[in-house]
C-alpha positions in Angstrom: 0.0 0.0 0.0 1.4 3.4 -1.0 1.6 6.0 1.7 -0.2 9.4 1.3 3.2 11.1 1.2 4.3 8.9 -1.7 1.1 9.5 -3.5 1.4 13.2 -3.0 5.0 13.3 -4.3 4.1 11.2 -7.3 1.0 13.4 -8.1 2.9 16.6 -7.8 5.9 15.4 -9.9 3.7 14.1 -12.7 1.5 17.2 -12.6 4.6 19.4 -13.0 5.8 17.3 -15.9 2.5 17.6 -17.7 2.4 21.4 -17.2 5.8 21.9 -18.9 4.0 21.8 -22.3 1.9 24.9 -21.5 4.4 27.0 -19.4 7.1 27.4 -22.0 7.1 30.7 -23.9 5.5 30.4 -27.3 4.0 27.0 -26.5 1.2 26.1 -29.0 -2.5 25.8 -28.2 -2.2 22.2 -29.5 -0.9 21.1 -26.1 -3.7 22.5 -24.0 -6.4 20.0 -24.8 -4.3 16.9 -24.2 -2.8 18.5 -21.0 -6.2 19.1 -19.6 -7.2 15.5 -20.3 -4.0 14.1 -18.9 -4.4 16.2 -15.7 -7.8 14.7 -15.3 -6.5 11.2 -15.9 -3.7 11.8 -13.3 -6.3 12.8 -10.8 -8.4 9.7 -11.7 -5.5 7.5 -11.1 -4.8 9.0 -7.6 -8.5 8.9 -6.7 -8.7 5.2 -7.7 -5.8 4.3 -5.5 -7.2 6.3 -2.5 -10.7 4.8 -3.2 -9.2 1.3 -3.0 -7.2 2.0 0.1 -10.3 3.4 1.8 -11.9 0.0 1.4 -15.0 1.0 -0.5 -16.7 -2.1 -1.9 -18.9 -2.8 -4.8 -22.1 -1.1 -3.6 -20.6 2.4 -3.9 -19.6 4.5 -6.9 -17.2 7.4 -7.2 -18.3 9.8 -9.9 -16.6 12.8 -11.5 -19.0 15.7 -12.0 -18.8 19.2 -13.5 -15.7 20.2 -15.4 -13.9 17.2 -13.9 -16.7 15.0 -15.1 -16.1 16.4 -18.5 -12.6 14.9 -18.4 -10.8 18.3 -18.1 -8.8 19.7 -15.2 -7.1 23.0 -14.9 -4.1 23.3 -12.6 -5.9 24.9 -9.6 -9.5 24.0 -10.3 -11.5 21.9 -7.8 -11.9 18.2 -8.4 -15.6 17.8 -8.1 -16.7 14.2 -7.2 -19.9 12.6 -6.2 -19.9 9.6 -3.8 -23.0 7.7 -5.1 -24.6 5.5 -2.4 -27.2 2.7 -2.8 -30.8 3.6 -1.7 -31.3 3.2 2.0 -27.7 3.8 3.0 -26.8 7.2 4.6 -23.8 8.5 6.5 -26.2 10.2 8.9 -27.4 6.8 10.1 -24.2 4.8 9.7 -21.4 6.1 11.8 -18.8 3.7 10.3 -19.7 4.8 6.8 -19.5 8.4 7.7 -16.0 8.0 9.2 -14.9 6.1 6.2 -16.1 8.8 3.8 -14.5 11.6 5.9 -11.2 9.6 6.0 -11.4 9.2 2.2 -12.0 12.9 1.6 -9.2 13.8 4.1 -6.8 11.5 2.3 -7.6 13.2 -1.0 -6.6 16.6 0.4 -3.5 15.1 2.0 -2.5 13.6 -1.4 -2.7 17.1 -3.0 -6.2 16.8 -4.6 -8.4 19.9 -4.1 -11.6 18.0 -3.6 -15.1 19.3 -3.9 -17.4 16.5 -2.8 -21.0 15.5 -2.3 -22.5 12.3 -0.9 -25.9 11.3 -2.2 -28.1 8.4 -3.3 -29.7 8.3 -6.8 -33.0 9.6 -5.5 -31.3 12.4 -3.6 -29.4 13.4 -6.7 -32.6 13.6 -8.7 -34.3 15.6 -5.9 -31.5 18.2 -5.7 -31.3 18.4 -9.5 -35.0 19.2 -9.7 -34.5 22.2 -7.3 -31.2 23.6 -8.6 -30.2 23.9 -12.3 -26.5 24.2 -11.2 -26.7 20.7 -9.7 -28.5 19.5 -12.8 -25.6 20.9 -14.9 -22.9 19.2 -12.8 -24.7 15.9 -13.0 -25.2 16.2 -16.7 -21.4 15.9 -17.1 -20.8 12.9 -14.9 -18.6 9.9 -15.5 -17.6 6.9 -13.5 -14.2 6.9 -11.9 -14.4 3.8 -9.6 -17.0 1.5 -8.0 -20.3 0.0 -9.0 -20.9 0.3 -12.7 -24.6 -0.8 -12.5 -25.3 1.8 -9.8 -23.8 4.5 -12.0 -25.8 3.3 -15.1 -29.0 3.4 -13.0 -28.2 6.9 -11.9 -27.5 8.0 -15.5 -30.7 6.5 -16.9 -32.9 7.9 -14.2 -31.3 11.3 -14.5 -31.7 11.4 -18.3 -35.4 10.4 -17.9 -36.0 13.2 -15.5 -34.3 15.9 -17.6 -36.6 18.3 -19.5 -34.5 19.6 -22.4 -36.7 22.7 -23.0 -36.8 23.7 -19.4 -33.1 23.2 -19.1 -32.4 25.3 -22.1 -34.6 28.2 -20.7 -32.9 28.0 -17.3 -29.4 28.0 -18.7 -30.0 30.8 -21.2 -31.5 32.9 -18.4 -28.6 32.1 -16.2 -26.3 33.2 -19.0 -28.1 36.5 -19.4 -27.7 37.2 -15.7 -24.0 36.3 -15.9 -23.5 38.5 -18.9 -25.2 41.5 -17.2 -22.6 41.3 -14.4 -20.0 42.0 -17.0 -22.0 44.8 -18.7 -22.9 42.4 -21.6 -19.6 42.9 -23.3 -16.5 40.7 -23.8 -14.4 43.9 -23.9 -13.9 44.5 -20.1 -10.4 45.7 -19.4 -10.0 42.9 -16.8 -12.2 40.1 -18.3 -12.9 36.8 -16.7 -11.8 34.3 -19.4 -14.3 31.8 -17.9 -17.4 33.8 -17.0 -17.3 37.0 -19.2 -19.3 37.1 -22.4 -17.3 35.3 -25.0 -15.5 33.2 -22.3 -15.3 29.5 -21.8 -18.6 29.3 -20.1 -20.3 30.5 -23.3 -18.9 27.5 -25.1 -19.8 25.1 -22.3 -23.4 26.2 -22.2 -23.7 25.2 -25.9 -22.5 21.7 -25.1 -24.7 21.5 -22.0 -28.0 22.3 -23.8 -27.1 20.2 -26.8 -26.3 17.2 -24.6 -29.5 17.7 -22.6 -31.4 17.6 -26.0 -29.4 14.5 -27.1 -27.8 16.4 -30.0 -24.3 15.4 -29.0 -21.7 16.3 -26.3 -18.7 17.3 -28.5 -18.2 19.7 -31.3 -17.8 16.9 -33.8 -21.1 15.2 -32.6 -22.9 18.5 -33.0 -21.6 18.7 -36.6 -22.9 15.2 -37.3 -26.3 16.3 -36.0 -26.3 19.3 -38.4 -26.2 22.0 -35.7 -22.7 23.3 -36.7 -20.8 23.5 -40.0 -17.3 22.1 -40.3 -15.9 25.6 -40.6 -17.6 26.6 -37.3 -16.2 23.5 -35.6 -12.7 24.6 -36.6 -13.4 28.1 -35.2 -14.9 26.7 -32.0 -12.0 24.4 -31.3 -9.4 27.1 -32.1 -10.9 29.7 -29.8 -11.7 27.2 -27.1 -8.0 26.2 -27.1 -6.9 29.8 -26.9 -9.1 30.6 -23.9 -8.2 27.3 -22.2 -4.5 28.1 -22.6 -4.9 31.6 -21.2 -6.9 30.2 -18.2 -4.3 27.5 -17.6 -1.4 30.0 -17.6 -3.4 32.4 -15.3 -3.6 29.5 -12.8 0.1 28.8 -13.0 1.3 32.4 -12.8 -1.1 33.3 -10.0 -0.3 30.1 -8.1 -4.0 29.7 -7.4 -7.4 29.5 -9.1 -7.5 32.8 -11.0 -9.7 33.2 -14.0 -9.5 37.0 -14.4 -7.0 38.7 -16.7 -6.3 41.4 -14.1 -3.8 44.1 -14.9 -1.3 42.6 -12.5 -1.1 39.4 -14.5 -1.7 40.5 -18.1 2.0 41.2 -18.9 3.2 37.9 -17.3 0.6 36.0 -19.3 1.5 37.9 -22.5 5.2 37.0 -22.1 4.3 33.3 -22.0 2.8 33.8 -25.5 6.0 35.4 -26.8 4.7 39.0 -26.8 7.3 40.3 -24.4 9.8 41.6 -26.9 12.9 43.6 -25.7 12.2 47.2 -25.0 12.5 49.9 -26.1 13.7 49.0 -29.6 11.3 46.2 -30.3 7.6 45.9 -29.9 4.4 44.6 -31.4 2.9 46.1 -34.5 -0.6 47.2 -33.5 -1.7 47.4 -37.1 -1.3 43.6 -37.5 -4.7 42.2 -36.9 -5.6 38.5 -36.8 -8.6 37.1 -38.6 -11.6 36.9 -36.3 -11.2 33.9 -34.1 -7.5 33.5 -34.7 -5.0 32.5 -32.1 -1.6 34.1 -31.8 1.1 32.3 -33.6 4.2 31.0 -31.9 6.4 33.8 -30.8 3.7 36.5 -31.0 1.9 38.2 -33.8 3.3 38.4 -37.3 4.8 41.5 -38.6 2.7 41.5 -41.7 1.2 44.9 -42.5 -2.6 44.9 -42.8 -3.0 48.2 -44.6 -0.7 50.2 -46.8 -1.6 53.4 -44.9 -0.6 51.9 -41.5 1.6 53.8 -39.1 3.5 51.2 -37.2 3.3 51.7 -33.4 4.9 49.8 -30.7 2.5 48.6 -28.0 2.7 46.8 -24.7 3.0 43.0 -24.6 -0.2 43.0 -22.5 -2.1 45.0 -25.1 -1.1 42.5 -27.8 -2.4 39.6 -25.7 -5.6 41.4 -24.9 -6.2 42.2 -28.6 -6.0 38.5 -29.4 -8.2 37.7 -26.4 -10.9 40.1 -27.4 -11.0 38.8 -31.0 -11.3 35.2 -29.7 -14.0 36.2 -27.2 -15.8 38.1 -30.0 -15.8 35.0 -32.2 -17.1 32.9 -29.3 -19.9 35.3 -28.6 -21.0 35.2 -32.2 -20.9 31.4 -32.4 -22.7 31.1 -29.0 -25.5 33.2 -30.4 -25.8 31.3 -33.6 -25.8 27.9 -32.0 -28.1 28.7 -29.1 -30.6 30.1 -31.6 -30.3 27.0 -33.7 -30.9 24.7 -30.7 -33.8 26.9 -29.6 -35.4 26.5 -33.0 -35.1 22.7 -32.9 -36.5 22.5 -29.4 -39.4 24.9 -30.2 -40.3 24.4 -33.9 -42.6 27.1 -35.1 -45.8 26.3 -37.0 -46.2 29.8 -38.5 -43.9 30.4 -41.4 -41.7 33.6 -41.6 -43.5 36.7 -42.9 -41.8 38.1 -46.1 -40.4 41.6 -45.7 -39.0 41.7 -49.3 -37.5 39.3 -51.8 -34.4 38.8 -49.7 -35.6 38.9 -46.0 -38.4 37.7 -43.8 -39.6 38.3 -40.3 -39.2 35.2 -38.2 -40.9 35.8 -34.9 -39.3 39.2 -34.6 -35.9 38.1 -36.0 -34.6 39.2 -39.5 -34.1 36.0 -41.5 -32.4 35.6 -44.9 -34.7 33.8 -47.3 -31.9 31.7 -48.7 -28.6 30.5 -47.2 -26.5 31.6 -50.1 -28.1 35.1 -50.3 -24.9 37.0 -49.4 -22.8 34.8 -51.8 -25.1 35.7 -54.7 -25.8 39.3 -53.7 -23.1 40.8 -51.4 -25.1 44.1 -51.4 -27.6 42.4 -49.1 -25.0 42.2 -46.3 -25.4 45.9 -45.4 -29.1 45.8 -46.4 -29.6 43.4 -43.5 -29.0 46.1 -41.0 -31.1 48.6 -42.9 -34.0 46.2 -42.8 -33.4 45.6 -39.1 -33.6 49.3 -38.5 -36.8 49.8 -40.6 -38.8 46.7 -39.6 -41.1 47.5 -36.7 -40.7 45.2 -33.8 -37.4 43.6 -35.0 -35.5 42.2 -32.0 -32.4 40.9 -33.8 -31.1 38.5 -36.4 -32.1 34.9 -36.7 -29.6 32.0 -36.4 -29.7 31.5 -40.2 -28.9 35.2 -40.8 -26.1 35.2 -38.2 -24.5 32.1 -39.7 -24.8 33.5 -43.2 -23.1 36.7 -42.1 -20.4 34.8 -40.2 -19.6 32.8 -43.4 -19.7 35.9 -45.6 -17.0 37.9 -43.9 -14.5 37.1 -46.6 -16.8 38.9 -49.2 -16.3 42.2 -47.5 -13.0 43.2 -49.2 -11.7 46.4 -50.8 -14.0 46.0 -53.8 -17.0 45.7 -51.4 -16.0 48.8 -49.5 -15.6 50.8 -52.7 -18.9 49.7 -54.2 -21.2 52.8 -54.6 -24.3 50.7 -53.8 -22.8 49.6 -50.5 -21.7 53.2 -49.7 -25.2 54.4 -50.3 -26.7 51.7 -48.1 -24.3 52.6 -45.3 -25.3 56.2 -45.5 -28.9 55.3 -45.3 -28.2 53.3 -42.1 -26.4 56.3 -40.7 -29.3 58.6 -41.6 -32.2 56.6 -40.3 -34.3 58.4 -37.8 -34.2 55.5 -35.3 -32.3 52.3 -34.5 -28.8 53.7 -35.2 -27.2 52.6 -31.9 -28.6 49.1 -32.1 -27.7 48.7 -35.8 -24.1 49.8 -35.2 -23.7 47.6 -32.2 -25.1 44.7 -34.1 -22.8 45.4 -37.1 -19.8 45.4 -34.7 -20.9 42.2 -33.0 -21.1 40.4 -36.4 -17.8 41.9 -37.6 -19.5 43.8 -40.5 -18.7 47.3 -39.2 -15.0 46.5 -39.0 -15.0 44.8 -42.4 -16.8 47.8 -44.1 -15.0 50.6 -42.2 -11.5 49.1 -42.4 -10.1 51.8 -40.1 -12.7 50.8 -37.4 -11.5 47.2 -37.6 -8.1 48.3 -36.4 -9.4 49.6 -33.1 -11.7 46.6 -32.3 -10.5 45.3 -28.9 -7.8 47.9 -28.5 -7.1 48.7 -24.9 -6.4 52.3 -23.7 -3.7 52.6 -21.1 -4.5 56.2 -20.1 -6.0 55.6 -16.7 -9.0 57.5 -18.1 -11.1 55.2 -20.4 -12.5 52.0 -19.0 -13.6 50.7 -22.4 -11.7 49.4 -25.4 -11.6 52.0 -28.2 -14.4 50.4 -30.3 -16.7 50.1 -27.3 -16.0 53.7 -26.2 -16.9 54.9 -29.8 -20.2 53.0 -29.7 -20.9 54.3 -26.2 -20.4 57.9 -27.5 -22.6 57.2 -30.4 -25.3 56.0 -28.0 -24.9 59.1 -25.9 -25.3 61.4 -28.9 -28.4 59.4 -30.1 -30.0 59.8 -26.7 -29.9 63.6 -27.0 -32.4 63.2 -29.8 -34.8 60.9 -28.0 -37.6 62.5 -26.0 -37.6 59.7 -23.4 -34.0 60.6 -22.4 -34.5 64.4 -22.3 -34.5 64.4 -18.5 -30.9 63.2 -18.4 -29.3 66.3 -19.9 -32.1 68.8 -20.6 -29.8 71.5 -22.1 -28.3 69.0 -24.6 -31.7 67.7 -25.5 -32.9 71.3 -26.0 -30.0 72.0 -28.4 -30.5 68.6 -30.2 -34.2 69.4 -30.8 -33.2 72.3 -33.0 -30.5 70.3 -34.9 -31.4 69.4 -38.5 -28.9 66.6 -39.3 -28.3 64.2 -36.4 -26.3 61.9 -38.7 -23.5 64.4 -38.9 -22.9 64.0 -35.1 -23.2 60.2 -35.5 -20.5 60.2 -38.2 -18.3 62.4 -36.0 -18.8 60.0 -33.0 -17.9 57.0 -35.2 -14.6 58.6 -36.3 -13.5 60.8 -33.3 -11.2 58.2 -31.8 -10.7 55.9 -34.8 -7.0 56.7 -35.1 -6.1 55.8 -31.5 -3.0 53.6 -31.1 -1.2 54.7 -34.3 1.1 57.2 -32.6 0.9 60.9 -33.2 -2.1 63.1 -32.7 -5.2 60.8 -33.1 -7.4 63.8 -33.6 -5.5 65.0 -36.7 -5.1 61.4 -38.0 -8.8 60.8 -37.5 -9.6 64.0 -39.4 -7.7 62.6 -42.4 -9.7 59.3 -42.2 -13.1 61.0 -41.9 -12.2 63.4 -44.8 -11.6 60.3 -47.0 -14.8 58.7 -45.7 -16.9 61.9 -46.6 -15.3 62.1 -50.1 -15.9 58.4 -50.7 -19.5 58.6 -49.6 -20.5 61.7 -51.5 -21.2 63.9 -48.4 -21.8 67.5 -49.2 -18.9 69.9 -48.7 -20.4 71.9 -45.9 -21.4 68.8 -44.0 -18.1 67.1 -44.6 -16.2 70.2 -43.3 -18.3 70.1 -40.1 -17.7 66.4 -39.5 -13.9 66.9 -40.1 -13.9 69.8 -37.7 -15.6 67.8 -35.0 -13.2 64.9 -35.3 -10.1 67.2 -35.3 -11.3 69.4 -32.4 -13.2 66.9 -30.3 -10.9 67.5 -27.3 -10.6 71.3 -27.6 -13.8 72.2 -25.7 -13.2 70.0 -22.7 -9.6 71.1 -22.6 -10.5 74.8 -22.5 -13.4 74.3 -20.1 -11.4 72.4 -17.6 -8.0 74.1 -17.8 -8.6 77.8 -18.7 -10.0 80.7 -16.9 -13.5 81.1 -18.4 -13.8 84.6 -16.9 -11.0 85.8 -19.1 -12.6 87.5 -22.2 -9.5 86.7 -24.3 -10.0 83.0 -23.6 -13.6 83.2 -24.8 -12.7 85.3 -27.8 -10.0 82.9 -28.9 -12.4 79.9 -28.6 -15.1 81.8 -30.5 -12.7 82.4 -33.3 -11.7 78.7 -33.3 -15.3 77.4 -33.7 -16.4 80.2 -36.0 -20.2 79.8 -35.8 -23.1 78.8 -33.6 -23.6 75.6 -35.6 -20.1 74.4 -35.1 -20.2 75.4 -31.4 -23.4 73.5 -30.8 -22.2 70.4 -32.6 -18.9 70.4 -30.7 -20.7 70.9 -27.4 -23.0 67.9 -27.9 -20.1 65.7 -29.1 -17.9 66.8 -26.1 -20.6 66.0 -23.5 -21.3 62.6 -25.2 -17.5 61.9 -25.3 -16.8 62.6 -21.7 -19.8 60.6 -20.6 -18.6 57.6 -22.7 -15.1 57.3 -21.1 -16.0 56.0 -17.6 -18.8 56.2 -15.2 -16.4 58.0 -12.8 -15.3 60.8 -15.1 -18.5 62.8 -15.7 -19.9 64.9 -12.9 -22.2 67.9 -12.6 -19.3 70.3 -12.2 -17.7 69.3 -15.5 -21.2 69.8 -17.0 -21.4 73.3 -15.6 -18.0 74.3 -16.9 -18.9 73.1 -20.4 -22.3 74.8 -20.4 -20.7 78.0 -19.1 -18.1 77.9 -22.0 -20.9 77.2 -24.5 -23.0 80.2 -23.3 -20.1 82.6 -23.1 -18.9 81.6 -26.5 -22.4 81.8 -28.0 -22.7 85.3 -26.7 -19.3 86.2 -28.2 -20.3 84.7 -31.6 -23.4 86.9 -31.6 -21.3 90.0 -31.0 -23.0 90.5 -27.7 -19.8 90.4 -25.5 -20.2 93.2 -23.0 -17.1 95.0 -21.7 -15.8 93.8 -18.4 -17.3 96.8 -16.6 -20.7 96.2 -18.1 -20.5 92.5 -17.2 -19.6 93.3 -13.7 -22.5 95.7 -13.4 -24.9 93.2 -14.8 -23.8 90.6 -12.2 -24.1 93.1 -9.4 -27.6 94.0 -10.4 -28.7 90.3 -10.6 -27.0 89.6 -7.2 -28.9 92.6 -5.6 -32.2 91.2 -6.9 -31.5 87.9 -5.3 -30.4 89.6 -2.1 -33.6 91.6 -2.0 -35.5 88.3 -2.1 -33.7 87.3 1.1 -34.7 90.6 2.8 -31.1 91.8 3.3 -31.1 95.4 4.7 -30.6 98.3 2.3 -26.9 98.7 1.3 -25.9 95.8 3.6 -23.8 94.5 0.7 -21.5 97.6 0.6 -19.0 96.8 3.4 -18.0 93.6 1.6 -18.3 94.8 -2.0 -16.2 97.8 -1.4 -13.3 95.4 -0.6 -13.7 93.4 -3.8 -12.2 94.2 -7.2 -13.4 93.5 -10.8 -11.7 90.1 -10.9 -13.9 88.8 -8.1 -17.1 89.8 -9.9 -15.8 88.4 -13.2 -14.9 85.1 -11.6 -18.2 84.4 -9.8 -21.7 84.3 -11.1 -24.6 86.3 -9.5 -25.9 83.4 -7.4 -22.5 82.9 -5.8 -22.0 86.6 -5.2 -25.4 86.8 -3.5 -24.6 83.8 -1.3 -21.2 85.2 -0.3 -22.7 88.5 0.5 -25.5 87.0 2.7 -22.9 85.0 4.7 -20.2 87.7 5.0 -21.9 91.1 5.1 -21.8 91.2 8.9 -18.3 89.7 9.2 -16.1 91.9 7.1 -12.7 92.3 8.8 -13.6 89.6 11.3 -10.7 88.4 13.5 -12.0 84.8 13.3 -12.1 82.8 10.1 -15.6 82.4 8.7 -16.5 79.1 7.0 -19.8 78.4 5.4 -20.9 75.3 3.6 -24.0 74.3 1.6 -25.1 71.6 -0.8 -23.6 72.3 -4.1 -26.0 74.1 -6.5 -24.5 72.3 -9.5 -24.7 68.7 -8.4 -23.3 66.4 -5.9 -21.1 67.4 -3.0 -20.7 70.7 -1.1 -19.8 74.2 -1.9 -17.6 75.7 0.9 -16.8 79.4 1.4 -13.8 80.4 3.5 -13.2 84.1 4.6 -10.1 84.7 6.6 -7.1 86.9 7.0 -4.7 86.0 4.2 -1.6 84.1 5.1 1.0 82.3 2.9 0.0 78.8 3.6 -3.8 79.3 3.9 -4.7 77.4 0.7 -2.4 74.5 1.7 -3.9 74.4 5.2 -7.5 74.3 3.8 -6.4 71.5 1.3 -4.8 69.7 4.2 -8.1 69.7 6.1 -10.0 68.4 3.1 -7.3 65.7 2.5 -7.4 64.4 6.1 -11.3 64.6 6.2 -11.6 62.4 3.1 -12.9 65.1 0.7 -11.9 65.5 -2.9 -11.7 69.0 -4.3 -13.3 69.5 -7.7 -12.7 73.2 -8.0 -11.1 76.0 -6.1 -11.6 79.8 -6.7 -9.1 81.9 -4.8 -9.5 85.6 -4.3 -7.7 88.1 -2.1 -9.7 91.2 -1.2 -8.3 94.7 -0.9 -8.3 94.5 2.9 -6.0 91.5 2.6 -8.6 88.9 3.4 -8.9 85.7 1.5 -12.3 84.9 0.0 -12.0 81.3 -1.3 -14.7 79.0 -2.7 -14.4 75.2 -3.1 -16.4 72.5 -4.7 -15.8 69.3 -2.7 -17.2 65.7 -2.8 -16.7 62.6 -0.6 -17.5 59.0 -1.4 -19.4 58.8 1.9 -21.8 61.7 1.2 -24.9 61.1 3.4 -28.5 61.7 2.4 -28.8 64.5 4.9 -26.3 67.3 4.4 -26.9 69.3 7.6 -24.6 67.2 9.8 -21.9 67.3 7.1 -22.1 71.0 6.6 -22.0 71.7 10.3 -18.9 69.5 10.7 -17.0 71.2 7.8 -17.9 74.7 9.1 -16.7 74.0 12.6 -13.6 71.8 11.9 -12.2 73.9 9.0 -12.6 77.1 11.0 -10.8 75.6 13.9 -8.0 74.2 11.6 -7.3 77.7 10.2 -7.3 79.3 13.7 -5.0 76.8 15.3 -2.3 77.4 12.6 1.0 75.5 13.4 3.1 73.5 11.0 1.3 72.0 8.0 0.6 68.3 8.6 2.1 65.6 6.5 -0.1 64.4 3.6 -2.1 61.2 4.3 -0.8 58.0 2.8 -3.3 56.3 0.6 -3.2 53.1 -1.4 -2.8 53.2 -5.2 -5.4 51.4 -7.3 -4.3 48.2 -9.0 -4.7 49.9 -12.3 -2.3 52.7 -11.4 0.2 50.1 -10.2 -0.1 48.1 -13.4 0.0 51.1 -15.7 2.2 53.7 -14.0 1.8 57.2 -15.5 4.9 59.4 -15.6 3.9 62.7 -13.9 4.4 65.9 -15.9 4.8 69.5 -14.6 4.6 72.5 -16.8 5.3 76.1 -15.5 4.9 78.9 -18.0 3.8 82.6 -18.0 0.4 83.4 -19.3 -0.1 85.4 -22.5 0.0 88.7 -20.6 3.2 87.7 -18.7 1.5 88.8 -15.5 0.8 85.5 -13.9 2.0 81.9 -14.3 0.1 78.8 -15.4 1.1 75.6 -13.6 -0.2 72.4 -15.3 0.1 69.0 -13.6 -0.7 65.6 -15.0 -0.2 62.5 -12.8 -1.8 59.3 -11.6 -4.6 60.0 -9.1 -3.6 59.6 -5.5 -4.8 60.5 -2.1 -4.0 64.1 -1.0 -2.4 65.1 -4.4 -3.8 68.7 -4.3 -2.5 69.1 -0.8 0.9 67.9 -1.7 1.0 70.5 -4.5 -0.3 73.2 -2.2 2.4 72.5 0.4 5.2 72.9 -2.2 3.7 76.2 -3.4 3.3 77.5 0.2 6.9 76.6 1.0 8.0 78.9 -1.8 5.6 81.7 -1.0 3.6 81.2 -4.1 0.1 82.8 -4.2 -2.7 80.8 -5.8 -5.4 82.7 -7.7 -7.3 79.9 -9.5 -7.3 76.1 -9.3 -8.8 73.9 -12.0 -9.0 70.3 -10.6 -9.8 67.8 -13.3 -10.0 64.1 -12.4 -10.1 61.7 -15.4 -10.7 58.3 -14.0 -7.3 57.2 -12.5 -5.6 60.3 -13.9 -5.6 63.9 -12.8 -5.0 66.9 -15.1 -4.9 70.0 -12.9 -4.2 73.7 -13.7 -3.3 76.5 -11.4 -3.0 80.2 -11.9 -0.2 81.4 -9.6 2.0 84.4 -8.9 4.9 85.1 -6.5 8.3 86.6 -6.3 10.0 83.2 -6.6 8.7 82.8 -10.1 10.9 85.6 -11.4 14.0 83.5 -10.7 14.9 80.6 -13.0 16.6 78.6 -10.3 13.6 78.9 -8.0 11.3 77.8 -10.9 13.5 74.7 -11.4 13.3 73.9 -7.7 9.6 74.2 -7.6 9.2 71.9 -10.7 11.6 69.4 -9.2 9.9 69.3 -5.8 6.5 68.9 -7.5 7.7 66.0 -9.5 9.1 64.4 -6.4 5.8 64.6 -4.5 3.8 63.4 -7.5 6.1 60.4 -7.9 6.2 59.4 -4.3 
């Protein structure tokens, strides 16, 4: 009898030997299937030995279930087994049996097998399966490892008799939909789960489960014999399955545990095992090299073949090259999953009613668009794009049928250069773009079926392309489609409540398709190197010329693509109270039509980057810039004095509504200069006046807080005697109290008092603001009064994404156009207390802050400060300030 120690040593040694095939860099996917089977057989062998040593006799059976029952085993996956007992025998009533079972399971763990076990009789198995579809699925893939063959056959026969194929199909598809919704229904998550995400291994397994339940076969080859899949689809299924299995296996080995997520921390290590990790910085991967859909990476990484004569070769990260191949494989799996499940559903639920003809090429099959002949696209390639036009224009259409999806999948090779240049296809594409409804669904469906990337070749190059900017949380193609969706919603009445001002502007816009085209192309040149806005403008100019778009419309589309970052850049980094800033931007856009289009695209673009990026404050800055520029374009720009008088009048009206005594505003206003009134709107001026009119020249700092009038968070007013480190001290309080500063407006009155306004937010914002405002008012005032040395910044943890994709901080210090003040720009990875760290450095050098623009873009910050101070006149001091800022940003 072998000892447990001997069994464990033999099991581990043999397992390590088997895994050599998949751990070596550049190892082929051919090894993965046989390795999974061999690992399962190795576990079988060890289990049989332990089963025999435990003394289990003929009445019992040891059954593999789940993935192990399928005959596959990943390095750190559980080994799920069922101890099948004869009827009438139970460990609850038989102490000796219970101890023997516990001893067997314990010996399995001691021998190195990660066991997941259940102990049931046949009737108990059937009862559990009837209640839980997960148990039903595990038992579906059962196989005998050791013990009573007749008992196992009885179990299998009774289980098959109890299985309702239709009910099982419905339960598994609903389960799949819930699983997909957890991953936002896209395979393009930046950290996908290669098992559970849409397009993952589970989507392949569900096909085999429902097919096996319906007796159509339990392997891809058996499904082909039953007519459910074509030989070409079988090759694609096997190829992509092997790719995903190899990724999952290497994830397990690199993580040293069961890890199915391609998290940022592991992506580079996994990429290197595929041969993507080329020496830096002279070598890299050519991002322009795209595999065919469903392709796996060749040995040693992707080929260097150019896919387009206009490509600009760009070196990309090893992890990005891996993720590109993963996304293409996942996309192919998602397509095949949809085709096969629809096929199985049609077999399980044959319809009596024939499809209703739509035209000579298409029919309506229970709400799905169906081709009327399998070879339609081969005979008439023009019908490929027509499919999506019919889908848009057919009332009640829910999608494409399995027959149509399969025909499209097999017609991808027809969409070549000649297809793209065909005037009939170009006309159809423009009709799709110009339809009054269904544009978002049509474009998403075109991308899912690979038609969009085949027709717009430049779009194909950004399918599955990651963005390592700590800003976007979607791949480029998904971001583009998200922006398209956002633009479309501006034109839909049911979404008018989301962004009323945008919807109001969209209601007066005559050609929505211009904005759709700009959305499609605005980021289409990402990843090529150089300015993607300029490169994208070249691409869209070619598109407009090729598709016969009128000159005026084409010029507007090109302008939007080229300038799609300009408006957000100015709104979030410039002083919008400076008339010169507004005048320059008005000259840049040139007309109200161009301004409105750029505003709508900008809002849609920022909203489409990440759920964390957009906030009400950004919305206010953009709307302010729009309104100021619109006024400038109309020639209605008042002089600064006239603007100040208008704001004063409006503020006085608001003060009158609050019954402020006559001329109660004068003590405060007499200490304020024109720059204060230009930098604050009438509502803020009135609020400041109400709070401070009786406290002008107060020895104690005055702090007032209220719920922000422009969205979430608080607006905080600070009035105190000016001091060199006042701004840093205020930032230090917000840092230690857990607040993030969205905006800071700094003003020093003529009586040498600081009048500062902050927009702040916290992740723990309560429903009732009164307690929070009281806390801020009391604690911040006390912090300012106590003085003393500035506290050290709090130490926070970096996010995993920042750790995985470190961002080199940048500091720029330059005089403004009038050479009176200095503009400090900072770009860095987001971190706790960053603004406070910057403020401490400025305070140590006696720098006065006049304006702070705080712009958080996901995991990245892009802040701007308007500053002045004697130290800035000295080149050496400037260098010291920049060096110290870089040091604190890098720490």
